[in-house]
C-alpha positions as CSV (number, residue, x, y, z in Angstrom):
1,M,75.2,92.7,127.9
2,T,79.0,93.3,127.6
3,H,81.8,90.9,127.8
4,N,85.3,91.8,128.9
5,F,88.2,90.2,127.1
6,S,89.6,87.4,129.2
7,A,93.2,87.3,130.1
8,S,93.8,84.6,127.6
9,F,92.4,86.7,124.9
10,L,94.7,89.6,125.5
11,P,98.5,89.4,125.1
12,Q,100.3,88.8,128.4
13,T,103.2,91.0,127.3
14,M,103.4,93.7,124.7
15,P,106.4,94.2,122.4
16,R,108.5,97.2,123.2
17,L,107.6,99.9,120.7
18,S,108.3,103.6,120.5
19,L,105.5,106.0,121.2
20,P,105.1,107.1,117.6
21,Y,105.0,103.5,116.5
22,L,102.5,102.5,119.1
23,C,100.0,105.2,118.4
24,L,100.5,105.5,114.7
25,V,101.8,102.5,112.8
26,C,99.8,99.8,114.5
27,L,96.6,101.8,114.0
28,G,97.5,102.9,110.5
29,L,97.7,106.6,111.6
30,V,101.1,108.0,110.7
31,L,102.2,111.4,111.8
32,S,103.7,113.3,108.8
33,P,104.0,116.8,107.5
34,F,100.5,116.1,106.0
35,A,99.1,115.1,109.4
36,A,100.3,118.2,111.1
37,R,98.2,120.2,108.7
38,G,95.4,117.7,108.6
39,Q,92.7,119.9,110.2
40,E,93.8,123.0,108.3
41,V,93.1,121.6,104.8
42,L,89.8,121.0,103.2
43,D,88.6,117.5,104.3
44,G,86.3,115.2,102.6
45,I,84.8,111.7,102.7
46,A,87.0,108.9,101.3
47,A,84.7,106.1,102.3
48,V,81.6,105.2,104.4
49,V,81.7,102.0,106.4
50,N,78.2,101.4,107.8
51,S,77.7,104.5,109.9
52,E,81.3,105.4,110.1
53,V,83.1,107.9,107.8
54,V,86.7,107.4,106.6
55,T,88.1,110.9,105.8
56,F,90.7,112.1,103.3
57,S,92.7,113.5,106.3
58,Q,93.0,109.9,107.7
59,V,94.2,108.7,104.3
60,R,96.7,111.5,104.1
61,E,98.0,110.7,107.6
62,L,98.5,107.1,106.6
63,V,100.1,107.6,103.2
64,G,102.4,110.5,104.0
65,P,105.8,108.7,104.4
66,K,105.0,106.2,101.6
67,E,104.1,109.0,99.1
68,K,107.3,110.9,100.0
69,Q,109.3,107.8,99.3
70,A,107.5,107.4,96.0
71,H,108.2,111.0,95.0
72,D,111.9,110.5,95.8
73,T,112.3,107.4,93.7
74,L,109.7,107.5,90.9
75,K,108.6,109.9,88.1
76,G,105.9,110.4,85.5
77,N,103.2,107.8,85.0
78,E,105.0,105.3,87.2
79,L,104.7,107.8,90.1
80,V,101.1,108.5,89.4
81,E,100.2,104.8,89.4
82,K,102.2,104.2,92.6
83,I,100.4,107.1,94.4
84,K,97.0,105.6,93.3
85,E,98.1,102.2,94.6
86,I,99.3,103.6,97.9
87,R,96.1,105.6,98.5
88,M,93.8,102.8,97.6
89,S,95.7,100.4,99.9
90,A,95.4,103.0,102.7
91,I,91.6,103.4,102.2
92,N,91.1,99.6,102.3
93,D,93.3,99.3,105.4
94,L,91.1,102.0,107.1
95,I,87.9,100.2,106.0
96,D,89.2,96.9,107.4
97,R,90.1,98.6,110.7
98,A,86.7,100.2,111.0
99,L,85.0,96.8,110.3
100,I,87.0,95.0,112.9
101,I,86.3,97.6,115.6
102,Q,82.6,97.6,114.6
103,E,82.5,93.8,114.8
104,F,84.2,94.0,118.3
105,K,81.5,96.3,119.5
106,S,78.6,94.4,117.9
107,K,79.6,91.3,120.0
108,G,79.4,93.3,123.2
109,F,83.1,93.1,124.0
110,T,84.9,95.6,126.1
111,I,88.5,96.1,127.3
112,P,89.2,96.6,130.9
113,E,90.6,100.0,131.5
114,Y,93.5,98.6,133.4
115,F,94.8,97.0,130.2
116,I,95.0,100.5,128.7
117,D,96.6,101.9,131.9
118,D,99.2,99.1,131.9
119,R,100.0,99.8,128.2
120,I,100.5,103.5,128.8
121,Q,102.6,102.8,131.9
122,S,104.8,100.5,129.8
123,V,105.3,103.2,127.2
124,I,106.2,105.8,129.8
125,K,108.6,103.3,131.5
126,D,110.3,101.9,128.4
127,E,110.4,104.9,126.1
128,F,110.6,107.8,128.6
129,G,112.5,106.3,131.5
130,G,109.5,106.6,133.7
131,D,109.2,110.4,133.1
132,R,105.4,111.0,132.7
133,Q,105.9,114.7,132.1
134,A,108.2,114.0,129.1
135,F,105.6,111.6,127.8
136,L,102.9,114.2,128.1
137,R,105.1,116.9,126.4
138,T,105.7,114.5,123.5
139,L,102.0,114.0,123.1
140,A,101.3,117.7,123.2
141,A,104.1,118.4,120.6
142,Q,102.3,116.0,118.3
143,N,98.9,117.5,118.9
144,Y,97.6,114.5,120.8
145,T,95.7,114.5,124.1
146,L,96.1,111.7,126.6
147,E,92.5,110.7,126.0
148,K,93.1,110.4,122.3
149,F,96.2,108.3,122.9
150,R,94.2,106.0,125.2
151,D,91.7,105.6,122.3
152,F,94.5,104.7,120.0
153,Q,95.8,102.1,122.4
154,R,92.3,100.6,122.8
155,D,91.7,100.4,119.1
156,M,95.1,98.9,118.5
157,I,94.4,96.1,121.0
158,I,91.0,95.5,119.5
159,V,92.4,95.2,115.9
160,Q,95.3,92.9,117.0
161,E,93.3,90.6,119.2
162,M,90.3,90.3,116.8
163,R,92.7,89.3,114.1
164,K,94.1,86.7,116.3
165,Q,90.6,85.4,117.2
166,A,89.9,85.0,113.4
167,V,92.7,82.3,113.2
168,K,92.2,80.8,116.6
169,G,92.7,77.1,116.6
170,T,95.0,77.1,113.5
171,N,98.1,75.7,115.1
172,T,99.1,72.7,113.0
173,V,99.4,71.7,109.4
174,S,99.0,68.1,108.3
175,D,102.0,66.1,107.2
176,V,100.2,65.5,103.9
177,K,100.3,69.2,103.1
178,V,103.9,69.4,104.2
179,N,104.8,66.5,101.9
180,E,102.9,68.0,99.0
181,Y,104.6,71.3,99.4
182,Y,108.0,69.7,99.6
183,K,107.5,67.8,96.4
184,E,106.0,70.8,94.5
185,H,108.9,73.1,95.6
186,A,111.7,70.5,95.3
187,E,113.9,73.1,93.6
188,E,113.9,75.3,96.7
189,Y,115.4,72.4,98.8
190,S,117.8,71.1,96.2
191,Q,121.6,71.6,96.2
192,P,123.0,71.8,92.7
193,E,126.1,70.0,91.6
194,Q,129.2,71.8,92.9
195,I,133.0,71.6,92.5
196,K,135.7,73.0,94.7
197,L,137.8,75.1,92.3
198,R,141.1,76.8,92.1
199,M,142.2,79.0,89.3
200,I,145.2,80.8,87.9
201,A,144.6,83.8,85.6
202,I,147.3,85.5,83.5
203,R,146.2,88.7,81.7
204,G,147.4,89.7,78.2
205,V,147.1,87.1,75.4
206,D,148.8,89.5,72.8
207,N,152.2,89.0,74.5
208,D,154.0,85.7,73.6
209,S,155.8,85.8,76.9
210,R,152.5,85.6,78.7
211,R,151.6,82.4,76.9
212,K,155.1,81.0,77.6
213,M,154.5,81.9,81.3
214,I,151.2,80.1,81.7
215,D,152.7,77.0,79.9
216,E,155.6,77.0,82.3
217,I,153.3,77.3,85.3
218,R,151.3,74.3,84.1
219,Q,154.4,72.2,83.6
220,K,155.6,73.0,87.1
221,I,152.2,71.8,88.4
222,V,152.5,68.6,86.3
223,D,156.0,68.1,87.7
224,G,154.6,68.2,91.3
225,A,154.3,71.9,92.3
226,E,151.3,72.8,94.4
227,F,148.6,74.5,92.2
228,G,147.7,76.9,95.1
229,D,151.3,78.0,95.7
230,L,151.7,78.9,92.1
231,A,148.4,80.7,92.0
232,R,149.6,82.7,95.0
233,M,152.8,83.6,93.1
234,Y,151.5,84.3,89.6
235,S,147.7,84.6,89.4
236,E,146.3,88.0,88.4
237,D,142.8,87.7,89.6
238,S,141.0,88.6,92.9
239,T,141.7,85.1,94.4
240,Q,145.5,85.4,94.3
241,E,145.8,86.1,98.0
242,A,143.6,83.0,98.6
243,Y,145.9,80.8,96.6
244,G,143.5,80.8,93.7
245,D,140.7,79.3,95.8
246,W,137.2,79.9,94.5
247,G,135.6,77.6,97.1
248,W,132.6,75.5,96.3
249,I,130.8,76.8,93.1
250,D,127.8,75.8,91.1
251,R,127.3,76.2,87.3
252,K,126.0,79.8,87.8
253,K,129.1,81.2,89.3
254,M,131.3,81.7,86.2
255,N,130.7,82.4,82.5
256,E,129.5,79.5,80.3
257,S,132.9,78.7,78.7
258,L,134.9,78.4,81.9
259,T,132.0,76.6,83.6
260,K,131.9,73.9,80.9
261,I,135.6,73.3,81.3
262,A,135.6,73.3,85.1
263,F,132.7,70.9,85.5
264,A,134.3,68.5,83.0
265,L,137.3,68.0,85.3
266,K,137.6,65.1,87.8
267,P,138.7,65.7,91.4
268,G,142.5,66.2,91.3
269,E,142.5,67.1,87.6
270,M,143.8,70.3,86.0
271,S,142.7,71.8,82.7
272,Q,144.7,72.6,79.7
273,V,145.6,76.3,79.2
274,V,142.4,78.1,78.4
275,E,142.5,81.3,76.3
276,L,139.4,83.5,76.8
277,G,138.6,87.2,76.8
278,G,142.1,88.4,76.7
279,S,143.4,86.1,79.4
280,Y,144.9,82.7,80.0
281,Y,143.4,80.4,82.6
282,L,144.3,77.2,84.4
283,L,141.5,75.5,86.3
284,Y,141.9,72.8,89.0
285,C,139.1,70.7,90.5
286,E,139.9,69.8,94.1
287,A,136.6,68.0,94.8
288,R,133.0,67.5,93.6
289,K,129.6,67.3,95.2
290,A,126.8,65.6,93.3
291,A,123.4,67.4,93.1
292,S,121.4,66.6,96.2
293,M,118.2,67.5,98.0
294,K,117.7,68.4,101.6
295,P,115.9,65.6,103.5
296,L,112.3,66.3,104.3
297,K,113.0,65.8,108.0
298,D,115.5,68.7,107.9
299,V,113.0,71.2,106.4
300,H,109.7,69.9,107.8
301,D,109.4,72.5,110.5
302,E,110.4,75.3,108.1
303,I,107.7,74.2,105.6
304,E,105.1,73.7,108.4
305,K,105.7,77.3,109.7
306,A,105.4,78.8,106.2
307,L,102.2,76.9,105.5
308,L,100.8,77.8,108.8
309,Q,101.5,81.5,108.2
310,T,99.9,81.3,104.8
311,E,96.8,79.5,106.2
312,R,96.4,82.1,108.9
313,Q,96.7,85.0,106.5
314,Q,94.1,83.4,104.3
315,Q,91.8,82.9,107.2
316,Q,92.1,86.5,108.2
317,Q,91.4,87.6,104.6
318,D,88.3,85.3,104.5
319,W,87.1,86.7,107.8
320,L,87.6,90.3,106.5
321,Q,85.8,89.5,103.3
322,K,82.9,88.1,105.4
323,L,82.7,91.3,107.3
324,R,82.8,93.3,104.1
325,R,79.9,91.3,102.6
326,K,77.6,92.0,105.4
327,A,78.5,95.7,105.7
328,Y,77.5,98.8,103.8
329,I,80.7,100.2,102.2
330,K,80.9,103.0,99.7
331,M,84.2,104.5,98.4
332,Y,84.4,107.9,96.9
């Protein structure tokens, strides 16, 4: 006895994806220079999943672009280890895919052909402007028959929807878990102490005239001149055009010496002349913000979403492990 997927089981709308992405990425089959020669090189068995064989050509098709990127960025032992990691991940992905499709078939499920027809028509409409012949030419250029493409679409839907079924009913996370996560990750939701800072920097401590200049600038500010106006006139750092404005900064923004001085200032207070690293500095604190923490109500939904995603991923992994435990799997 077979069972068609119900309309609620299958997605009502499919994301708009390019033809190569639809038939390759979602199925873990990537066209590459390796893939084009896939049937021309000596093939072999990478793994056996119950009665199904995973071949080395399938692995090569999947890892082609990733291996190319690794070759472009890595060398030596690091490259060797990365290639091993990429290929092992690909084999495991193909094993999982085979197990999911086998599970689908073992339950007697089928997919109505009109779902596949609708998917293909959507590809032709969205990616080829409704030009069926252009679509067929693209398939032929990539050595794919229409029937093979249909099989790809069918398998893609199976994998997507079986994964969704594995986490069906997981739609909420308890407030207790949200509160626990909030407390355990308090640092992620905390706002450190900050000050709104302006600065004047004068380069060249070896010149007496430069020291005299910074002293005169400070005295003008003490006598009532605006710190920002003088920063715009005299400062020699990147904030000159902004009237010396560094905006709101925390203790990680500047070097330790300047940070210590800046955070010792009260709002409206200016520092003494600071000599450091071949320059003179004047620091001015406009305002302060005490360290604070985002209220739970402001981040509740964000935490719930993250926990829900983690829980669903774990449920999928548990489901796949269950499929693996009851299957015969041999890797070569």
